[in-house]
BALUM-295726 format. One record per atom (N, C-alpha, C): residue in three letters; x, y, z. Coordinates in steps of 0.05 Angstrom, whole numbers, padded with zeros to 5 digits, always signed. Example, Ala and Ser with C-alpha at 12.3 -4.5 7.8 and 13.67 -1.06 7.14 Angstrom:
2
ALA+00264-00114+00156ALA+00246-00090+00156ALA+00264-00066+00156SER+00257-00045+00142SER+00273-00021+00143SER+00258+00001+00157
***
This chain:
190
MET+03017+00284+00600MET+03028+00287+00573MET+03031+00259+00561GLU+03022+00256+00537GLU+03024+00230+00524GLU+03048+00231+00504VAL+03065+00211+00507VAL+03087+00208+00488VAL+03080+00185+00470THR+03079+00191+00444THR+03069+00171+00425THR+03092+00156+00410ILE+03116+00164+00415ILE+03139+00151+00401ILE+03146+00125+00415LYS+03151+00105+00399LYS+03160+00079+00410LYS+03189+00075+00400THR+03208+00078+00418THR+03236+00075+00410THR+03242+00046+00403SER+03226+00027+00412SER+03231-00001+00406SER+03227-00006+00376ASP+03211+00011+00363ASP+03206+00008+00334ASP+03228+00021+00317ILE+03246+00036+00330ILE+03267+00050+00315ILE+03292+00033+00317ASP+03298+00019+00295ASP+03321+00001+00296ASP+03345+00010+00280THR+03342+00032+00265THR+03365+00043+00250THR+03365+00073+00253TRP+03388+00085+00247TRP+03391+00114+00247TRP+03372+00126+00227ASP+03370+00115+00203ASP+03352+00126+00182ASP+03323+00126+00191THR+03315+00105+00204THR+03287+00104+00214THR+03283+00126+00235GLY+03303+00129+00252GLY+03301+00150+00273GLY+03300+00178+00260VAL+03316+00183+00240VAL+03315+00209+00226VAL+03288+00213+00213SER+03277+00192+00201SER+03250+00194+00189SER+03229+00202+00210VAL+03230+00188+00233VAL+03211+00194+00254VAL+03215+00223+00264GLY+03240+00231+00267GLY+03246+00258+00276GLY+03236+00279+00256THR+03239+00274+00230THR+03229+00292+00210THR+03198+00295+00212ASP+03185+00273+00216ASP+03155+00274+00219ASP+03147+00290+00243LEU+03162+00286+00265LEU+03155+00300+00290LEU+03160+00330+00286LYS+03182+00337+00272LYS+03188+00365+00267LYS+03167+00378+00250GLU+03157+00364+00229GLU+03136+00374+00212GLU+03111+00378+00229ASN+03105+00360+00247ASN+03082+00364+00265ASN+03085+00389+00282LEU+03109+00393+00292LEU+03115+00417+00309LEU+03111+00442+00292ASP+03120+00442+00267ASP+03117+00466+00250ASP+03087+00471+00244THR+03072+00449+00240THR+03044+00452+00235THR+03029+00462+00260VAL+03037+00453+00283VAL+03025+00462+00308VAL+03032+00492+00312HIS+03057+00500+00306HIS+03065+00528+00308HIS+03047+00545+00291MET+03044+00538+00266MET+03028+00555+00248MET+02998+00554+00256SER+02989+00531+00264SER+02961+00528+00272SER+02954+00545+00296LEU+02972+00544+00316LEU+02968+00561+00340LEU+02970+00590+00333GLY+02987+00597+00314GLY+02989+00624+00304GLY+02963+00634+00292VAL+02951+00617+00275VAL+02926+00623+00262VAL+02904+00626+00284LEU+02903+00608+00303LEU+02884+00610+00325LEU+02888+00636+00340GLY+02912+00642+00347GLY+02918+00667+00362GLY+02910+00692+00346LEU+02915+00691+00320LEU+02908+00714+00303LEU+02878+00717+00302HIS+02864+00695+00302HIS+02834+00695+00302HIS+02823+00706+00328LEU+02834+00696+00350LEU+02824+00704+00377LEU+02834+00731+00386CYS+02857+00739+00377CYS+02870+00765+00386CYS+02877+00781+00361PRO+02858+00790+00345PRO+02864+00804+00320PRO+02878+00831+00324ILE+02872+00844+00346ILE+02884+00870+00351ILE+02906+00866+00372ARG+02931+00869+00362ARG+02954+00865+00380ARG+02970+00891+00380LYS+02971+00904+00402LYS+02986+00928+00405LYS+03008+00923+00425ALA+03033+00930+00418ALA+03055+00926+00435ALA+03051+00941+00461GLY+03052+00927+00483GLY+03050+00939+00510GLY+03022+00949+00517GLY+03002+00943+00500GLY+02975+00952+00506GLY+02954+00931+00501GLN+02929+00937+00506GLN+02908+00919+00502GLN+02885+00932+00487ASP+02870+00917+00473ASP+02845+00927+00460ASP+02826+00932+00483PRO+02817+00957+00488PRO+02800+00963+00511PRO+02774+00947+00511GLU+02764+00940+00488GLU+02739+00924+00487GLU+02743+00895+00494ASN+02767+00885+00490ASN+02772+00856+00495ASN+02797+00852+00513GLN+02796+00864+00536GLN+02820+00863+00554GLN+02827+00835+00561SER+02808+00817+00562SER+02815+00790+00570SER+02824+00773+00546GLN+02821+00784+00522GLN+02828+00769+00498GLN+02855+00779+00487THR+02876+00775+00502THR+02902+00783+00494THR+02919+00759+00489VAL+02942+00763+00475VAL+02960+00741+00470VAL+02970+00729+00497THR+02975+00747+00516THR+02984+00737+00542THR+02963+00720+00555ALA+02938+00728+00554ALA+02916+00713+00566ALA+02913+00686+00552LEU+02914+00686+00525LEU+02912+00661+00510LEU+02935+00642+00516ALA+02959+00653+00517ALA+02982+00636+00523ALA+02980+00623+00550LYS+02971+00639+00569LYS+02968+00629+00596LYS+02946+00607+00597ALA+02924+00613+00583ALA+02901+00594+00583ALA+02908+00567+00571ILE+02925+00567+00550ILE+02931+00542+00537ILE+02958+00530+00546GLY+02972+00545+00563GLY+02996+00535+00576GLY+03021+00535+00558ILE+03025+00556+00542ILE+03049+00559+00527ILE+03062+00586+00532ASP+03087+00588+00524ASP+03102+00613+00528ASP+03090+00635+00510ARG+03086+00659+00522ARG+03074+00681+00508ARG+03090+00690+00484SER+03116+00692+00487SER+03133+00701+00464SER+03132+00681+00441TRP+03131+00655+00448TRP+03129+00634+00427TRP+03103+00637+00412LEU+03081+00642+00427LEU+03055+00645+00414LEU+03054+00671+00398SER+03065+00692+00408SER+03066+00717+00393SER+03081+00714+00367ASN+03103+00700+00368ASN+03119+00695+00344ASN+03103+00678+00324ALA+03088+00658+00334ALA+03072+00641+00317ALA+03050+00658+00304ILE+03038+00676+00319ILE+03018+00694+00308ILE+03030+00712+00286SER+03053+00723+00291SER+03066+00740+00271SER+03072+00724+00246ASN+03081+00699+00248ASN+03085+00683+00225ASN+03059+00677+00210ALA+03038+00671+00225ALA+03012+00665+00213ALA+03002+00690+00198GLN+03006+00713+00210GLN+02996+00738+00198GLN+03012+00744+00173PHE+03038+00740+00174PHE+03055+00746+00151PHE+03050+00727+00128TYR+03048+00701+00133TYR+03045+00682+00112TYR+03016+00676+00105ALA+02997+00690+00117ALA+02968+00686+00111ALA+02963+00687+00081GLY+02948+00668+00071GLY+02942+00667+00043GLY+02964+00653+00026HIS+02986+00646+00040HIS+03009+00634+00026HIS+03019+00609+00040TYR+03002+00598+00059TYR+03011+00575+00074TYR+03019+00551+00056GLU+03003+00547+00035GLU+03009+00525+00017GLU+03035+00529+00001ASP+03044+00553-00001ASP+03069+00559-00015ASP+03094+00555+00002VAL+03090+00553+00028VAL+03113+00550+00046VAL+03125+00522+00042PRO+03151+00520+00036PRO+03163+00494+00032PRO+03160+00476+00057PRO+03153+00451+00054PRO+03148+00434+00077PRO+03173+00431+00095GLN+03197+00434+00084GLN+03221+00431+00100GLN+03228+00457+00116ALA+03212+00478+00113ALA+03218+00504+00127ALA+03213+00500+00157THR+03233+00508+00172THR+03231+00506+00201THR+03219+00532+00212ILE+03211+00530+00238ILE+03201+00554+00251ILE+03221+00576+00250GLY+03246+00570+00255GLY+03267+00590+00254GLY+03270+00603+00226GLN+03267+00586+00206GLN+03269+00597+00178GLN+03245+00614+00172LEU+03221+00607+00182LEU+03197+00624+00178LEU+03202+00651+00191ASN+03213+00651+00215ASN+03219+00676+00229ASN+03239+00692+00213ARG+03261+00680+00205ARG+03282+00695+00191ARG+03272+00705+00164GLY+03256+00689+00150GLY+03245+00698+00124GLY+03228+00722+00128ARG+03211+00722+00149ARG+03193+00745+00154ARG+03210+00769+00162LYS+03229+00766+00180LYS+03245+00788+00189LYS+03263+00800+00168LEU+03272+00783+00150LEU+03289+00791+00128LEU+03275+00812+00110THR+03249+00811+00109THR+03234+00830+00092THR+03230+00857+00105GLY+03234+00859+00131GLY+03230+00884+00145GLY+03201+00888+00154TRP+03184+00869+00148TRP+03156+00871+00156TRP+03153+00865+00186THR+03136+00880+00200THR+03129+00875+00227THR+03099+00879+00231THR+03089+00868+00252THR+03060+00871+00258THR+03054+00900+00265LYS+03074+00915+00273LYS+03070+00944+00280LYS+03063+00960+00255LEU+03068+00950+00232LEU+03061+00965+00207LEU+03031+00967+00203ASP+03015+00950+00216ASP+02986+00950+00214ASP+02976+00947+00185LYS+02992+00933+00169LYS+02983+00927+00142LYS+02996+00901+00133PRO+02982+00887+00115PRO+02993+00861+00107PRO+03019+00864+00091PRO+03035+00843+00090PRO+03060+00845+00075PRO+03054+00849+00045THR+03073+00862+00032THR+03070+00866+00003THR+03077+00840-00012LYS+03069+00839-00037LYS+03076+00816-00054LYS+03107+00813-00055THR+03121+00835-00057THR+03150+00835-00058THR+03162+00823-00032GLN+03150+00830-00009GLN+03160+00819+00016GLN+03155+00789+00018ILE+03131+00780+00009ILE+03125+00752+00009ILE+03144+00737-00009LYS+03148+00748-00033LYS+03166+00736-00053LYS+03194+00733-00041LYS+03204+00754-00028LYS+03231+00753-00016LYS+03232+00732+00006ALA+03212+00730+00023ALA+03212+00710+00044ALA+03211+00682+00032MET+03195+00678+00012MET+03193+00651-00001MET+03220+00643-00014LYS+03233+00662-00027LYS+03259+00657-00039LYS+03279+00649-00017TYR+03277+00662+00006TYR+03295+00655+00028TYR+03289+00626+00037LEU+03263+00620+00041LEU+03255+00593+00050LEU+03263+00571+00030GLU+03264+00578+00005GLU+03272+00559-00016GLU+03303+00558-00020GLY+03317+00574-00003GLY+03346+00574-00004GLY+03358+00590-00026GLU+03342+00608-00039GLU+03353+00624-00061GLU+03363+00651-00051VAL+03358+00659-00026VAL+03367+00684-00016VAL+03383+00678+00010ASP+03407+00689+00010ASP+03424+00685+00034ASP+03416+00707+00054GLU+03419+00699+00079GLU+03415+00719+00101GLU+03438+00738+00100PRO+03432+00764+00104PRO+03454+00783+00104PRO+03474+00777+00127ALA+03499+00782+00122ALA+03519+00777+00142ALA+03514+00794+00166LYS+03517+00783+00190LYS+03513+00798+00214LYS+03538+00815+00219VAL+03532+00840+00226VAL+03554+00859+00232VAL+03561+00855+00262SER+03586+00852+00268SER+03594+00848+00295SER+03589+00874+00311PRO+03581+00872+00336PRO+03576+00896+00352PRO+03602+00912+00355THR+03600+00938+00357THR+03623+00955+00361THR+03633+00952+00390ALA+03657+00960+00395ALA+03668+00959+00422ALA+03651+00976+00441ILE+03642+00999+00432ILE+03626+01016+00449ILE+03599+01003+00456ALA+03589+00986+00438ALA+03564+00972+00443ALA+03568+00953+00467TYR+03591+00940+00468TYR+03597+00922+00491TYR+03600+00938+00516VAL+03612+00962+00515VAL+03615+00979+00538VAL+03588+00987+00548ARG+03570+00995+00530ARG+03543+01004+00538ARG+03527+00980+00549GLY+03531+00957+00538GLY+03518+00933+00548GLY+03527+00926+00577ALA+03553+00929+00581ALA+03564+00924+00608ALA+03553+00944+00628ARG+03552+00970+00619ARG+03541+00991+00636ARG+03512+00984+00644GLY+03496+00976+00624GLY+03468+00969+00629GLY+03465+00946+00649LYS+03483+00927+00647LYS+03482+00905+00666LYS+03489+00914+00695LEU+03508+00933+00697LEU+03515+00944+00723LEU+03491+00959+00735VAL+03477+00974+00718VAL+03453+00989+00728VAL+03433+00969+00738ARG+03428+00947+00723ARG+03409+00927+00731ARG+03418+00913+00757ALA+03444+00909+00760ALA+03454+00897+00785ALA+03447+00914+00809LEU+03450+00941+00806LEU+03444+00959+00828LEU+03414+00959+00834GLU+03397+00954+00815GLU+03368+00954+00819GLU+03357+00926+00826HIS+03373+00906+00827HIS+03364+00878+00830HIS+03352+00875+00858ASP+03332+00856+00860ASP+03319+00850+00885ASP+03338+00838+00906ASP+03358+00824+00896ASP+03377+00812+00914ASP+03398+00833+00920PRO+03397+00846+00944PRO+03414+00869+00949PRO+03444+00862+00951LEU+03460+00881+00942LEU+03489+00879+00945LEU+03497+00890+00972THR+03520+00882+00981THR+03531+00894+01005THR+03539+00923+00999PRO+03541+00940+01019PRO+03550+00968+01014PRO+03576+00970+00999GLN+03595+00952+01005GLN+03621+00952+00991GLN+03617+00944+00962GLU+03600+00924+00956GLU+03595+00916+00929GLU+03581+00938+00913VAL+03562+00952+00926VAL+03549+00975+00913VAL+03569+00996+00905THR+03587+01002+00923THR+03608+01022+00917THR+03625+01013+00893SER+03633+00988+00893SER+03650+00978+00870SER+03634+00979+00844VAL+03609+00971+00844VAL+03593+00971+00820VAL+03589+00999+00810GLU+03583+01018+00829GLU+03579+01046+00821GLU+03605+01058+00809GLN+03628+01051+00820GLN+03653+01060+00809GLN+03657+01049+00781ALA+03652+01024+00777ALA+03655+01012+00750ALA+03636+01025+00730LYS+03611+01030+00739LYS+03592+01043+00722LYS+03601+01071+00714ASP+03612+01086+00734ASP+03622+01113+00729ASP+03645+01112+00709GLU+03663+01093+00711GLU+03685+01090+00692GLU+03674+01085+00664LEU+03654+01068+00661LEU+03642+01063+00635LEU+03628+01088+00624ASP+03616+01104+00642ASP+03603+01129+00634ASP+03624+01147+00621ILE+03648+01148+00633ILE+03670+01165+00622ILE+03677+01155+00594VAL+03680+01129+00591VAL+03687+01118+00565VAL+03666+01125+00544ASP+03641+01121+00552ASP+03618+01126+00534ASP+03617+01156+00527SER+03621+01174+00546SER+03620+01203+00540SER+03643+01211+00522HIS+03666+01198+00525HIS+03689+01204+00508HIS+03683+01195+00479TYR+03670+01172+00477TYR+03663+01162+00450TYR+03643+01181+00437GLU+03623+01191+00452GLU+03603+01209+00441GLU+03616+01236+00433SER+03635+01246+00448SER+03648+01271+00441SER+03664+01269+00416GLU+03675+01245+00410GLU+03690+01240+00385GLU+03672+01240+00361ASP+03646+01232+00365ASP+03627+01231+00343ASP+03618+01259+00334GLU+03619+01278+00353GLU+03609+01305+00347GLU+03627+01321+00329
***
């Protein structure tokens, strides 16, 4: 790996921030460029499946071949697909995270098998330009935490690293208690 930054040339905070901004813009450009490449090489992307004609031409295969994380590449491809035809309109200060949030804010996904609408693109661009606030996140309900804890207990019982018989009994008892809480919650909803 070649590191091209020379810290000896960075003598002030402002110079360092300027260098960092340039590096960040390069990262964003690489993100979108790899997304465009992935979209070109893997145009048919089905969740959990492969194009039968091009089984070796999957996002997973491409990510492995070029040595990057598959989920990062898949995300880059989704951004490239969403913003296709509008790359020049994306504000230069937009981060990868903002591109993701802008896309997700519109409700568009690759599963829709159709390009985003003009309204969706407009909404994403307004978000990137700071004109649209992200909706406030709703805190998870108490029962959501109970169900999450129950799911973790189930995964602990299925884990490759085995528990002792006494630990298994304790985990199963805790899971059973959470089942009771969950069933009580469901009966109140009916």
